[in-house]
C-alpha positions as CSV (number, residue, x, y, z in Angstrom):
1,X,17.6,71.6,141.9
2,X,16.7,69.9,145.2
3,X,19.3,68.0,147.2
4,X,17.9,64.6,146.4
5,X,18.1,65.2,142.6
6,X,21.5,66.7,143.0
7,X,22.9,63.7,144.9
8,X,21.5,61.3,142.3
9,X,22.9,63.4,139.5
10,X,26.4,63.4,141.1
11,X,26.1,59.7,141.8
12,X,25.3,59.1,138.1
13,X,28.3,61.1,137.1
14,X,30.4,58.9,139.3
15,X,28.9,55.8,137.9
16,X,29.6,56.9,134.3
17,X,33.3,57.0,135.2
18,X,33.3,53.5,136.9
19,X,30.9,51.6,134.6
20,X,33.7,49.9,132.6
21,X,35.8,49.2,135.7
22,X,35.3,45.9,137.5
23,X,32.5,44.8,135.2
24,X,32.0,41.0,135.5
25,X,33.7,39.0,132.7
26,X,33.0,35.5,131.6
27,X,34.4,33.2,134.4
28,X,33.9,35.8,137.1
29,X,31.7,35.4,140.2
30,X,30.3,38.9,141.0
31,X,27.8,38.1,143.7
32,X,26.2,35.5,145.9
33,X,25.6,32.3,143.8
34,X,27.4,33.7,140.8
35,X,26.7,35.8,137.7
36,X,23.0,34.9,137.6
37,X,22.5,34.3,141.4
38,X,21.6,30.6,140.7
39,X,24.8,28.8,141.8
40,X,25.7,27.9,138.3
41,X,29.1,28.7,136.8
42,X,29.4,29.0,133.0
43,X,33.0,27.9,132.9
44,X,34.2,25.0,130.7
45,X,37.4,23.0,130.4
46,X,37.5,22.1,134.1
47,X,38.8,18.9,135.6
48,X,36.4,16.0,135.3
49,X,38.2,13.9,137.9
50,X,40.3,14.9,140.8
51,X,43.6,13.3,141.8
52,X,44.0,11.6,145.2
53,X,44.2,14.4,147.8
54,X,42.3,16.9,145.6
55,X,43.3,19.5,143.0
56,X,46.6,21.4,143.1
57,X,46.7,24.2,145.7
58,X,47.6,27.5,144.0
59,X,47.8,29.6,147.2
60,X,46.4,29.6,150.7
61,X,46.1,32.5,153.2
62,X,44.9,32.9,156.8
63,X,44.7,36.7,156.8
64,X,41.1,37.4,156.0
65,X,39.8,37.1,159.6
66,X,36.9,35.1,161.0
67,X,33.7,34.9,159.0
68,X,31.3,32.8,157.1
69,X,31.2,35.2,154.1
70,X,31.8,33.7,150.7
71,X,33.5,35.5,147.9
72,X,32.8,37.8,144.9
73,X,35.5,37.5,142.2
74,X,35.6,40.2,139.6
75,X,38.3,41.5,137.2
76,X,41.2,40.0,139.0
77,X,40.1,40.8,142.5
78,X,38.4,38.9,145.3
79,X,36.0,40.6,147.8
80,X,34.9,39.2,151.2
81,X,34.3,40.0,154.9
82,X,36.2,39.1,158.0
83,X,36.9,40.1,161.6
84,X,40.6,41.0,161.5
85,X,42.5,42.0,164.7
86,X,39.3,42.8,166.6
87,X,37.7,44.8,163.9
88,X,35.2,44.1,161.2
89,X,36.8,44.5,157.7
90,X,35.7,44.5,154.1
91,X,38.6,43.1,152.1
92,X,39.8,43.2,148.5
93,X,42.4,40.6,147.5
94,X,44.5,39.9,144.4
95,X,43.0,36.9,142.6
96,X,46.5,35.9,141.6
97,X,48.0,35.3,145.0
98,X,45.5,36.3,147.7
99,X,47.4,39.4,148.9
100,X,45.5,42.3,150.3
101,X,44.8,45.3,148.0
102,X,42.7,47.2,150.5
103,X,40.9,46.6,153.8
104,X,38.2,48.9,155.1
105,X,36.3,49.1,158.4
106,X,32.6,49.7,157.6
107,X,31.6,53.1,159.0
108,X,28.1,51.8,160.0
109,X,29.4,49.0,162.1
110,X,28.5,50.2,165.6
111,X,29.7,46.9,167.3
112,X,32.0,44.2,166.1
113,X,29.8,41.2,165.1
114,X,30.6,38.2,167.3
115,X,28.8,35.0,167.9
116,X,29.5,31.9,169.9
117,X,29.1,29.7,166.8
118,X,31.6,31.8,164.8
119,X,32.3,35.5,164.5
120,X,32.4,37.8,161.5
121,X,30.4,38.6,158.4
122,X,28.0,36.1,156.9
123,X,26.8,37.7,153.7
124,X,28.8,37.8,150.4
125,X,29.7,41.1,148.7
126,X,28.0,42.1,145.5
127,X,30.0,43.9,142.8
128,X,28.1,46.0,140.3
129,X,29.5,48.6,137.8
130,X,32.6,49.4,139.8
131,X,30.9,49.5,143.2
132,X,30.8,46.9,146.0
133,X,27.8,46.4,148.2
134,X,28.3,44.7,151.6
135,X,26.0,43.7,154.5
136,X,27.7,42.9,157.9
137,X,26.5,40.5,160.5
138,X,25.3,43.4,162.7
139,X,23.3,45.1,160.0
140,X,25.7,47.7,158.5
141,X,25.2,48.2,154.7
142,X,28.2,49.7,152.9
143,X,28.7,50.8,149.3
144,X,32.3,51.2,148.3
145,X,34.4,51.9,145.2
146,X,35.9,48.6,144.0
147,X,39.1,50.3,142.9
148,X,40.1,51.9,146.1
149,X,37.7,50.9,148.9
150,X,36.5,54.5,149.3
151,X,33.1,54.5,151.0
152,X,30.3,56.0,148.8
153,X,27.5,55.6,151.3
154,X,26.4,53.6,154.3
155,X,23.2,52.7,156.1
156,X,22.3,50.4,159.0
157,X,19.4,47.9,159.1
158,X,18.8,48.5,162.8
159,X,19.6,52.2,163.2
160,X,18.1,53.5,160.0
161,X,15.3,51.0,159.4
162,X,14.3,49.6,162.8
163,X,15.2,46.1,162.0
164,X,16.5,43.6,164.6
165,X,19.5,41.3,164.4
166,X,18.5,37.7,163.9
167,X,19.9,35.1,166.3
168,X,22.8,34.1,164.0
169,X,23.3,37.6,162.6
170,X,22.2,39.3,159.4
171,X,23.3,36.8,156.7
172,X,21.9,37.9,153.4
173,X,23.9,39.2,150.5
174,X,22.7,42.5,148.9
175,X,20.7,41.9,145.7
176,X,21.0,44.4,142.8
177,X,18.0,45.0,140.6
178,X,18.5,47.7,138.0
179,X,18.9,51.0,140.0
180,X,18.1,49.3,143.3
181,X,19.9,47.4,146.0
182,X,17.5,45.2,148.0
183,X,18.1,44.3,151.6
184,X,16.0,42.9,154.5
185,X,16.0,44.7,157.8
186,X,12.7,43.0,158.9
187,X,10.2,44.7,161.2
188,X,6.7,46.2,161.3
189,X,7.7,49.2,159.1
190,X,8.4,46.8,156.3
191,X,10.5,43.6,156.1
192,X,12.3,44.4,152.8
193,X,13.8,47.7,151.6
194,X,14.9,48.8,148.1
195,X,17.5,51.5,148.1
196,X,18.9,53.7,145.4
197,X,22.2,51.8,144.7
198,X,24.1,55.0,144.0
199,X,22.9,57.1,147.0
200,X,21.4,54.7,149.6
201,X,18.1,56.6,149.6
202,X,14.9,54.6,150.0
203,X,13.0,53.8,146.8
204,X,10.4,51.6,148.4
205,X,9.7,49.6,151.5
206,X,7.4,46.6,151.8
207,X,5.0,48.3,154.2
208,X,2.4,45.5,154.1
209,X,4.9,42.8,155.1
210,X,6.1,43.2,158.7
211,X,7.9,39.9,159.0
212,X,11.2,39.5,160.9
213,X,14.4,39.0,158.9
214,X,15.9,35.6,158.7
215,X,19.0,34.4,156.8
216,X,18.0,34.2,153.1
217,X,19.4,36.2,150.2
218,X,16.7,37.4,147.8
219,X,16.5,36.5,144.2
220,X,14.8,38.7,141.5
221,X,12.7,36.9,138.8
222,X,9.9,37.6,136.3
223,X,6.7,35.6,136.5
224,X,3.6,36.3,134.2
225,X,5.2,39.5,133.1
226,X,5.7,40.9,136.6
227,X,9.2,41.4,138.0
228,X,9.4,40.2,141.6
229,X,11.6,39.8,144.6
230,X,11.5,36.3,146.3
231,X,12.9,35.5,149.7
232,X,12.3,33.7,153.0
233,X,11.2,35.6,156.2
234,X,11.0,34.7,159.9
235,X,7.3,35.5,160.3
236,X,6.1,37.7,163.2
237,X,6.2,36.9,166.9
238,X,6.9,33.7,168.8
239,X,4.8,30.7,169.6
240,X,2.6,32.7,172.0
241,X,1.9,35.3,169.4
242,X,2.5,33.8,166.0
243,X,1.1,36.6,163.8
244,X,2.3,35.9,160.2
245,X,4.1,32.6,160.1
246,X,7.6,32.2,158.6
247,X,7.2,32.0,154.9
248,X,8.5,32.5,151.4
249,X,7.2,35.8,149.9
250,X,7.0,37.3,146.5
251,X,7.1,41.1,146.3
252,X,6.5,43.5,143.3
253,X,10.0,44.6,142.4
254,X,8.7,48.1,141.5
255,X,6.7,48.8,144.6
256,X,7.5,46.3,147.3
257,X,3.9,45.2,147.5
258,X,3.2,41.6,148.6
259,X,2.1,39.5,145.7
260,X,2.0,36.0,147.2
261,X,3.3,33.9,150.1
262,X,4.0,30.2,150.7
263,X,4.4,28.8,154.2
264,X,4.9,25.0,154.2
265,X,8.7,25.1,153.5
266,X,9.6,27.5,156.3
267,X,10.4,26.9,160.0
268,X,10.7,29.1,163.0
269,X,14.4,28.5,163.7
270,X,16.4,29.4,160.5
271,X,15.3,29.8,156.9
272,X,18.5,30.2,154.9
273,X,18.6,28.8,151.3
274,X,17.7,31.0,148.4
275,X,14.6,29.6,146.6
276,X,14.8,28.2,143.1
277,X,12.5,29.6,140.3
278,X,11.7,28.0,137.0
279,X,8.7,28.0,134.7
280,X,6.5,30.1,137.0
281,X,7.2,27.8,139.9
282,X,9.2,28.3,143.1
283,X,10.9,25.5,145.0
284,X,12.0,26.3,148.6
285,X,13.3,24.2,151.4
286,X,14.6,24.5,155.0
287,X,15.8,22.2,157.8
288,X,14.8,21.6,161.5
289,X,12.4,18.9,160.6
290,X,10.8,20.7,157.7
291,X,11.7,19.9,154.1
292,X,11.0,21.4,150.7
293,X,8.1,22.0,148.4
294,X,7.0,23.4,145.0
295,X,4.5,26.2,144.7
296,X,3.1,27.1,141.2
297,X,2.4,30.8,140.6
298,X,-0.7,31.8,138.7
299,X,-2.0,35.3,137.9
300,X,-5.5,36.6,137.4
301,X,-7.3,39.9,137.7
302,X,-7.4,39.4,141.4
303,X,-3.6,39.1,141.6
304,X,-1.1,36.2,142.2
305,X,-1.7,32.9,143.9
306,X,1.0,30.5,145.0
307,X,-0.6,27.0,144.8
308,X,1.2,24.2,146.7
309,X,2.1,21.3,144.4
310,X,4.3,18.6,146.0
311,X,6.3,18.4,149.3
312,X,9.2,16.3,150.3
313,X,10.4,16.1,153.9
314,X,13.8,14.4,153.0
315,X,15.3,17.5,151.4
316,X,15.9,19.4,154.6
317,X,18.2,22.0,153.1
318,X,19.9,23.8,156.0
319,X,22.4,26.3,154.8
320,X,24.0,25.0,151.7
321,X,21.6,25.9,149.0
322,X,20.4,24.0,145.9
323,X,21.1,24.3,142.2
324,X,18.8,23.5,139.3
325,X,20.5,21.8,136.3
326,X,18.4,20.6,133.3
327,X,15.3,20.2,135.3
328,X,16.8,18.5,138.3
329,X,17.5,19.9,141.8
330,X,20.9,19.0,143.5
331,X,21.3,19.8,147.2
332,X,21.8,18.2,150.6
333,X,19.2,17.1,153.1
334,X,20.2,16.2,156.7
335,X,23.1,14.0,155.8
336,X,23.0,13.2,152.1
337,X,23.4,14.8,148.7
338,X,20.3,14.2,146.6
339,X,19.0,14.7,143.1
340,X,15.3,15.5,142.7
341,X,13.0,16.1,139.7
342,X,12.0,19.8,139.9
343,X,8.6,19.2,138.2
344,X,7.5,16.1,140.1
345,X,9.4,16.0,143.4
346,X,10.7,12.5,142.8
347,X,14.0,11.8,144.5
348,X,16.1,10.1,141.8
349,X,19.1,9.3,144.0
350,X,20.7,10.2,147.3
351,X,24.2,9.4,148.7
352,X,26.1,10.3,151.9
353,X,28.8,11.7,149.7
354,X,30.6,14.5,151.6
355,X,27.6,14.9,154.0
356,X,25.5,18.0,154.6
357,X,27.0,21.0,153.0
358,X,27.0,23.7,150.3
359,X,26.8,23.1,146.6
360,X,27.9,24.9,143.4
361,X,27.7,23.7,139.8
362,X,30.3,24.0,137.0
363,X,31.0,22.2,133.7
364,X,28.7,19.2,134.3
365,X,29.6,18.7,138.0
366,X,28.4,19.5,141.5
367,X,31.0,20.8,143.9
368,X,29.9,19.8,147.4
369,X,31.7,21.4,150.4
370,X,30.6,19.4,153.4
371,X,30.3,21.2,156.7
372,X,32.6,18.5,158.3
373,X,35.5,19.3,156.1
374,X,35.0,17.0,153.1
375,X,34.9,18.1,149.5
376,X,33.3,16.1,146.7
377,X,33.1,16.4,142.9
378,X,30.0,14.7,141.6
379,X,28.5,14.4,138.1
380,X,25.3,16.4,137.6
381,X,23.8,13.1,136.5
382,X,20.0,12.7,136.8
383,X,20.2,8.9,136.7
384,X,22.8,7.9,139.3
385,X,25.3,9.2,141.8
386,X,28.8,9.3,140.2
387,X,31.6,10.5,142.3
388,X,34.7,11.9,140.5
389,X,36.8,12.9,143.5
390,X,36.8,13.6,147.2
391,X,39.3,15.0,149.6
392,X,39.5,16.3,153.2
393,X,40.4,19.8,154.3
394,X,42.0,20.6,157.6
395,X,39.4,20.7,160.3
396,X,38.8,24.0,162.0
397,X,36.9,25.1,165.1
398,X,33.6,25.6,163.4
399,X,31.6,24.0,160.6
400,X,32.6,24.9,157.1
401,X,29.5,26.9,156.1
402,X,31.0,29.4,153.5
403,X,29.8,28.4,150.1
404,X,32.4,27.2,147.5
405,X,33.1,29.4,144.5
406,X,34.2,28.4,141.0
407,X,35.8,31.3,139.1
408,X,38.4,31.6,136.3
409,X,39.6,28.0,136.5
410,X,39.8,27.9,140.3
411,X,37.9,26.5,143.2
412,X,37.8,28.7,146.3
413,X,37.1,27.2,149.7
414,X,36.9,29.3,152.9
415,X,37.1,27.9,156.5
416,X,36.7,31.0,158.7
417,X,40.0,33.0,158.4
418,X,41.6,30.5,156.0
419,X,41.0,30.8,152.2
420,X,42.5,28.3,149.7
421,X,42.6,28.5,145.9
422,X,42.7,25.3,143.9
423,X,43.6,24.9,140.2
424,X,40.7,22.9,138.6
425,X,41.5,23.6,135.0
426,X,42.2,20.6,132.7
């Protein structure tokens, strides 16, 4: 038996032991944008209106270190990233009170990730079958046991795959697809890599896509019977040597081959928000003077084509993502929350609300965490803006860019090293 097969066999044996541990339950939030990576919580029985000053605080801590990382919440535990006492850490907390269960320094972190606009990790941990997958701001990829924090394997997007750190740091969250974990080092050798999730060994690399990495977390969908990975890239080269422009790409999830690309919604500064997929169509948007548009995917004997449909410059979605609820998109543009018809691009309503920020959906409502420290509860109403509560959180040094999480009757809001849990059950 060769060494590769032996390692995979041993890893499978380990997985057999951990499969029933830390499996996501209804109400959990196991990865970036929740159970289905769409920003939608399946929880019911939540508050439909907030009291003045906001929901009741269950607990608040300031021990997780600096970072923009959001949270994964699985089986009574919370997983996140932060720079603590001058060292990058992967943290596991008790869901009940926020106390630390374990804290691990990623072995692949060659240099503490720091940035003038906020230090620490950007991506959100992904929890799958008893294992936790984490990507640090400097490019370290770590797989750990959720129970103990023991490191299973580690790789580095720069050292192992020749990627280069984007200007604001690697910001994606690892994407699990079957036996693969998908990450984006960027670079001429292949922008996207699929690794064996149990061993870290390369399964495929998108060798015909040499784009730079930007800040988007990939989503895996199925269109016309083909499973594919969809993400934003940063294109190739600068203004003097543009090469491939920044774009949204669709890759064959089995081989990494490029299936299609769409350019109009991308910019050269920062492409962040995970695209939305519905009914063989992809909606993507970015800021910096750009906007968002829909591309419809068709398939023939010659392969896939992404045909542009409509485009709307008002939905300049910067960092906060968008959610699709009953055929309508909810997300922020430059300064407003807006509701847009997915099929037609018609903006039904827009309101200043809590300003530009990050959105999550749960139990008929949009949770908007504005980057200037306002939080709003808004009906997911495709006819009009209906606000059901708003409160301020204490202002920190940097914008509040960590996405809100709704899990097990609680709303979690992070502002760098501070994490607050609110009770939002009826």
